[in-house]
C-alpha positions as CSV (number, residue, x, y, z in Angstrom):
1,M,4.6,41.6,-9.8
2,A,6.3,44.9,-8.9
3,S,8.8,43.4,-6.8
4,E,10.8,40.1,-7.1
5,A,12.9,40.6,-4.0
6,R,12.8,37.7,-1.9
7,A,11.8,38.4,1.9
8,A,14.0,37.2,4.6
9,P,13.2,36.2,8.1
10,A,12.6,39.5,9.8
11,S,13.6,40.8,13.2
12,R,10.0,41.6,14.3
13,A,9.7,42.7,17.9
14,Y,5.9,41.7,18.4
15,Y,3.8,39.0,17.0
16,F,0.5,37.8,17.8
17,G,-1.5,34.5,16.9
18,N,-4.9,33.2,17.5
19,G,-6.3,31.2,14.6
20,C,-6.2,31.9,11.0
21,F,-3.9,34.9,10.2
22,W,-6.3,36.2,7.3
23,G,-8.9,37.7,9.6
24,R,-6.4,38.6,12.3
25,Q,-4.4,40.8,10.0
26,H,-7.3,43.0,9.3
27,T,-7.9,43.2,13.1
28,F,-4.5,44.6,13.5
29,Y,-4.6,46.9,10.3
30,E,-7.6,48.5,12.0
31,A,-5.7,48.8,15.3
32,E,-2.9,50.4,13.4
33,R,-5.2,52.8,11.8
34,A,-6.7,53.9,15.2
35,L,-3.1,54.6,16.0
36,G,-3.0,57.2,13.2
37,R,-1.0,55.0,10.8
38,T,-2.2,55.4,7.1
39,D,-2.0,52.8,4.4
40,D,1.5,54.0,3.7
41,T,2.9,53.4,7.2
42,I,0.9,50.4,8.5
43,T,3.3,47.4,9.4
44,S,1.1,44.5,10.0
45,V,2.4,41.3,8.2
46,V,1.3,37.8,8.5
47,G,3.8,35.0,8.8
48,Y,4.8,31.8,10.9
49,A,6.6,31.7,14.1
50,G,6.8,30.0,17.5
51,G,8.6,26.8,16.4
52,A,11.4,25.6,18.7
53,V,13.6,24.8,15.7
54,K,14.9,27.8,13.6
55,Q,14.7,27.3,9.8
56,A,18.1,27.1,7.8
57,E,18.9,30.5,6.3
58,D,18.9,29.1,2.9
59,K,15.3,27.9,3.3
60,P,11.9,29.5,3.8
61,V,9.1,28.8,5.9
62,C,6.0,28.0,3.9
63,Y,2.4,27.1,3.8
64,Y,1.3,23.5,3.2
65,Y,2.3,23.8,-0.5
66,G,6.0,24.0,0.1
67,A,8.4,21.1,0.3
68,A,8.2,18.8,3.5
69,D,11.0,20.4,5.1
70,T,9.7,24.0,4.8
71,V,5.9,23.4,5.9
72,Y,5.3,25.8,8.9
73,E,3.4,23.6,11.0
74,R,5.8,20.5,10.7
75,L,8.7,22.9,11.9
76,G,6.4,23.7,14.9
77,H,5.2,27.3,14.0
78,C,1.9,28.6,14.1
79,E,0.1,31.5,12.1
80,V,0.8,35.0,13.4
81,V,0.7,38.5,12.6
82,A,3.8,40.8,13.2
83,V,3.2,44.4,13.9
84,E,5.3,47.3,15.2
85,A,4.8,49.0,18.6
86,R,7.0,51.9,19.5
87,D,6.1,52.6,23.1
88,E,3.7,51.1,25.8
89,R,0.7,53.2,24.4
90,E,0.9,51.6,20.9
91,L,1.6,48.1,22.5
92,R,-1.7,48.6,24.7
93,T,-3.7,49.2,21.7
94,L,-2.5,46.3,19.8
95,A,-2.8,44.0,22.7
96,D,-6.6,45.4,23.3
97,A,-7.2,44.5,19.9
98,Y,-5.9,41.1,20.3
99,F,-7.7,40.1,23.4
100,G,-10.8,41.6,21.9
101,S,-10.9,39.2,19.2
102,F,-11.8,36.3,21.4
103,Q,-15.3,35.2,22.3
104,K,-16.5,34.1,25.8
105,I,-17.5,30.5,26.1
106,P,-19.5,29.9,29.5
107,G,-17.6,27.4,31.7
108,L,-14.6,27.4,29.3
109,G,-13.3,30.9,29.2
110,M,-12.3,32.8,26.1
111,Q,-12.0,31.1,22.7
112,R,-10.8,32.4,19.4
113,V,-13.5,33.0,16.8
114,D,-12.3,30.3,14.3
115,P,-12.2,27.0,16.6
116,Q,-12.7,24.9,13.5
117,D,-9.1,25.5,12.7
118,S,-7.6,23.3,15.5
119,G,-4.1,22.3,16.2
120,P,-0.7,23.7,17.2
121,G,-0.6,25.8,13.9
122,Y,-3.4,27.9,15.0
123,R,-2.7,28.1,18.8
124,N,-2.8,31.5,20.8
125,C,0.4,33.3,21.3
126,I,2.0,36.6,21.9
127,A,5.6,37.4,21.5
128,L,7.8,40.3,22.6
129,P,11.4,40.8,23.1
130,G,12.4,39.0,26.4
131,G,9.0,37.3,26.6
132,M,7.6,37.3,30.2
133,S,10.8,38.8,31.5
134,S,10.2,42.1,29.4
135,P,9.3,45.2,31.2
136,M,6.6,45.4,28.4
137,F,5.0,42.5,29.6
138,K,3.0,44.3,32.1
139,V,1.1,46.0,29.1
140,I,0.1,42.4,28.1
141,E,-1.0,41.4,31.5
142,E,-3.1,44.6,31.8
143,A,-4.8,44.2,28.4
144,N,-5.8,40.6,29.5
145,V,-9.1,41.8,31.0
146,H,-10.8,38.3,30.9
147,N,-7.9,36.7,32.7
148,M,-6.8,34.3,30.0
149,K,-4.0,32.0,31.2
150,L,-0.6,33.3,30.1
151,V,1.9,30.6,30.0
152,R,5.7,30.8,29.2
153,G,6.5,29.2,26.0
154,E,9.8,27.6,25.0
155,G,8.6,27.1,21.1
156,N,6.7,24.2,19.8
157,L,8.5,21.1,18.8
158,M,6.8,18.5,16.7
159,K,7.9,15.0,18.0
160,S,8.4,11.9,16.1
161,D,4.9,10.7,16.9
162,R,3.7,14.1,15.3
163,K,2.5,15.2,18.8
164,P,3.4,18.9,19.6
165,T,5.0,20.0,22.7
166,E,3.0,23.2,22.7
167,T,-0.5,23.2,21.1
168,D,-3.9,24.8,21.0
169,V,-5.5,25.2,24.3
170,I,-8.7,27.2,24.9
171,N,-8.4,30.2,27.3
172,Q,-4.5,30.0,27.1
173,V,-1.9,32.1,25.4
174,W,1.6,31.1,24.9
175,I,4.0,34.0,25.8
176,Y,7.1,33.8,23.6
177,D,10.5,35.8,23.5
178,S,10.7,37.1,20.0
179,D,14.6,37.4,20.4
180,V,14.6,33.6,20.5
181,L,11.8,32.6,18.3
182,P,11.9,34.6,15.1
183,F,9.2,35.5,12.7
184,Y,9.1,34.2,9.2
185,P,6.9,36.1,6.6
186,A,4.2,34.4,4.8
187,E,3.7,34.2,0.9
188,V,2.4,37.2,-0.7
189,Y,-1.0,35.4,-1.4
190,H,-1.8,35.3,2.3
191,Q,-1.1,39.1,2.9
192,F,-4.2,41.2,3.3
193,H,-6.4,38.4,2.4
194,D,-10.1,38.1,2.7
195,G,-11.2,36.5,6.0
196,L,-12.2,32.8,6.6
197,G,-15.6,32.8,4.8
198,Y,-16.1,36.6,4.6
199,K,-14.8,39.4,2.4
200,F,-13.0,42.8,3.2
201,P,-13.2,45.6,1.0
202,Q,-11.0,45.6,-2.2
203,E,-9.3,48.6,-1.0
204,Y,-7.7,46.5,1.7
205,T,-7.3,43.1,-0.2
206,R,-5.9,44.9,-3.4
207,G,-5.0,48.6,-2.8
208,V,-3.3,48.2,0.8
209,K,-1.6,44.8,-0.7
210,A,-0.2,46.5,-3.6
211,N,1.1,49.4,-1.7
212,A,2.7,47.0,0.8
213,L,4.3,45.0,-2.0
214,E,5.4,48.3,-3.8
215,R,7.1,49.7,-0.6
216,G,8.7,46.3,0.3
217,L,6.7,45.6,3.4
218,I,5.7,42.3,1.8
219,A,7.8,40.2,-0.9
220,P,8.0,36.9,-2.5
221,T,9.6,34.5,0.1
222,G,10.7,31.7,-2.1
223,C,7.6,29.5,-1.2
224,P,4.8,28.5,-3.7
225,E,2.0,31.0,-4.1
226,M,-1.5,29.6,-4.0
227,R,-3.3,30.5,-7.3
228,E,-6.8,31.0,-6.3
229,R,-8.9,33.3,-8.6
230,S,-8.6,36.4,-6.4
231,F,-4.8,36.0,-6.3
232,A,-4.4,35.4,-10.0
233,D,-6.5,38.5,-10.7
234,F,-4.2,40.5,-8.3
235,V,-1.0,39.4,-9.9
236,S,-2.6,40.4,-13.4
237,A,-3.3,43.8,-12.1
238,M,0.0,44.2,-10.8
239,T,2.1,43.1,-14.0
């Protein structure tokens, strides 16, 4: 690949989760383009966050193919997209994109578009510095036009009986403090991926990904990479 540098846990002020991060990254990519960012300046990166226990600095956080003590869901994390916002206007655009990615279920409220991926690893969450105490939290509240329940989260802990302390709840969004619960970037394979059961243009899945890899927005994490055909083709094109 173009870069062999290992990605370290990043200090990312904002991250959003609601189901499989493959499709959600494209949602935020489009929101960033609406803000006037180009493929050279977008910031959206998929990863893992929201776990109550921080990972040791010498260990990555991985998908299910990593060692048992690195698997994101076992560590309490969920799949998220980290993206930068420099002011209230930018955060509102991102928050609008987030809340616009749910579907209304009569009698139940707002549900994410991929409810088949259930469990704490796919729970709804938004993180910002200071969490609900942040002055920017008002932007999140204003964008919550369908009045989803916003609940202060402390970080999910997977107990000895494998039951989570914070899990996937319809019509509810956990609000995290990103200063307390850090973001861990996901494997290169997961970045700028096709959606779950549908494809995005190759300009996105290859072109934008190659650009992000070249400029260091994404990098190998030390976790195993899934070697499906599309990723193998991408690696071949980059070497």
